[in-house]
C-alpha positions, -999 to +999 in steps of 0.1 A: +705+080-621+708+050-644+724+058-677+695+061-702+707+034-726+715+010-697+681+016-682+663+009-715+682-023-720+675-035-684+638-027-688+637-045-722+654-076-709+632-076-678+601-074-701+615-103-722+620-124-691+585-116-678+571-126-712+588-160-708+571-168-675+565-194-662+602-199-667+614-235-673+619-251-639+650-272-648+668-243-665+660-219-636+671-244-610+705-248-627+710-211-632+700-204-596+726-229-584+752-213-606+744-177-595+743-187-558+778-202-560+790-171-579+773-148-554+788-166-524+823-169-539+825-133-550+810-117-520+833-136-497+863-129-519+857-092-519+861-094-481+893-114-483+884-151-486+911-171-504+887-199-515+884-204-552+851-206-571+856-244-574+865-248-537+834-228-528+813-251-550+828-283-534+820-270-499+784-262-509+776-292-529+797-320-513+805-306-478+842-311-485+868-296-462+894-278-482+930-285-470+950-254-461+919-232-457+907-218-424+876-229-406+863-194-408+864-195-446+844-227-446+818-211-422+816-181-445+805-202-474+779-222-455+766-191-436+762-171-468+741-199-483+718-198-453+716-160-455+707-162-491+679-187-483+666-162-458+668-134-483+648-154-508+622-162-482+619-125-472+617-115-508+586-136-513+567-117-485+549-085-490+555-068-457+582-041-454+618-052-445+626-045-408+658-037-390+653-069-370+654-089-402+686-071-413+701-081-380+689-117-385+707-118-419+739-104-404+736-130-376+736-158-402+766-143-419+786-144-386+772-176-372+800-198-356+825-171-365+816-144-340+785-154-321+790-127-295+785-100-321+762-118-345+730-099-350+741-071-326+748-035-334+784-025-327+790-007-294+823+009-304+836+035-329+849+021-362+868+033-393+865+018-427+901+010-439+910+031-469+878+051-469+874+088-461+839+082-449+835+080-411+805+059-399+782+073-373+789+068-336+776+036-320+750+053-299+733+067-330+731+034-349+696+023-338+680+056-348+699+057-381+689+021-389+652+029-381+655+059-405+671+036-431+642+012-429+616+040-431+634+054-462+634+020-479+597+014-472+588+049-485+609+044-517+599+009-526+575+010-555+584+047-561+621+046-571+634+026-600+643-009-584+680-010-596+687+025-582+668+016-550+688-016-545+721+002-551+712+031-527+699+008-500+732-011-502+752+022-499+732+037-471+734+005-451+771+002-457+777+038-448+760+033-414+782+003-409+760-009-381+780-041-372+815-050-361+818-074-390+798-086-420+786-052-432+796-056-468+781-090-472+750-079-454+746-048-476+750-069-508+724-094-495+700-065-488+707-051-523+696-084-538+666-087-516+654-054-530+660-067-566+643-100-559+612-083-545+609-063-577+611-094-599+648-091-609+674-118-606+702-113-580+732-092-591+767-105-585+794-080-577+825-097-591+857-100-572+877-089-602+858-056-601+866-050-564+887-018-570+859-003-591+833-013-565+851+004-537+857+034-559+820+039-568+811+034-531+835+062-522+820+084-549+785+077-533+800+086-499+810+120-515+774+126-527+777+112-562+756+080-563+752+076-601+785+056-607+774+031-580+739+028-595+753+022-629+778-003-616+750-023-600+730-018-632+757-036-651+755-065-627+718-067-630+720-066-668+744-095-668+721-116-646+691-108-669+712-118-699+721-151-682+684-158-675+673-150-710+701-172-725+691-201-702+653-198-706+648-187-742+640-217-765+670-222-789+654-233-822+684-220-843+720-209-839+724-173-827+727-147-855+763-135-862+754-100-850+744-114-816+776-133-809+799-118-782+832-105-795+862-088-777+863-050-779+896-052-799+876-070-827+846-046-822+869-016-827+876-029-862+839-026-871+832+010-859+850+044-860+859+041-823+891+029-806+891+000-782+897+024-753+867+044-762+845+013-765+857+003-731+847+037-717+812+033-733+809-002-718+819+009-683+795+038-684+766+017-696+762+035-730+772+003-749+757-031-742+786-052-730+796-077-704+828-089-688+843-123-696+869-127-670+887-093-670+878-084-706+848-066-720+829-082-749+800-068-770+780-077-801+777-062-836+740-056-828+750-036-797+774-015-817+748-008-843+723+002-816+748+026-800+757+042-833+720+046-841+714+062-807+739+089-814+726+096-848+754+081-868+751+059-899 
């Protein structure tokens, strides 16, 4: 399901990262802190939190209370950090993930926010606002969650890890087993699958929220490839960050490896900026987002042109 070029880049970058192991402890520690803050900020922001990235960092690192922000939003930050710590602990184990552990993760997400429903399957019908998909009735959730866990265990080691992580996320979100915290829990489980396979966590950015919901809706309609490639982009970004942080820098980067906006890239190739944006979104062209804008490199452009047989 992963676009071929995207899959090849992910596999190449994963191999590069593995070749650098053991990774430098200090660099990995700093990067893990950065990704954890981004992970928490973006995952909460997708669900409506109004805290900024900097405010999230202050709460995590200094325990500061942010004026004008709700107590719930503060708990969401601290809770998510504890849930990530549990995910990292579970990722280090070899035994299959259980539905009880999923419920434990969700219980951490809702701790001190809704203790009555934390870790408990919903007992009522629910509809996902803005989605055509209708989650299963409450009475069927235990059986569906058991089936989900059996499916995940059967596919782990068989399916490509990025695709498995994306589909595990979607299947769990589609069941919508909890009153609240389903999205955050599904993204935590997605990253647990990635961590167990030796990948860094993928951060779904708040600025991509509309696209995220769109590809989830497409997966609801039986077309999971857009979601898999959406997650693949996030995985590639994390791999790039790890490689940049952990690769010894003995010389400045070559000009062809410097990131440039697509409007500049369009001047170097026989493609428009809009077409390059399409290639970036579909994974055919190596690119990443800086803020809301896509950037790529001359080398990525050359690799794409070579892949389609152009000179």
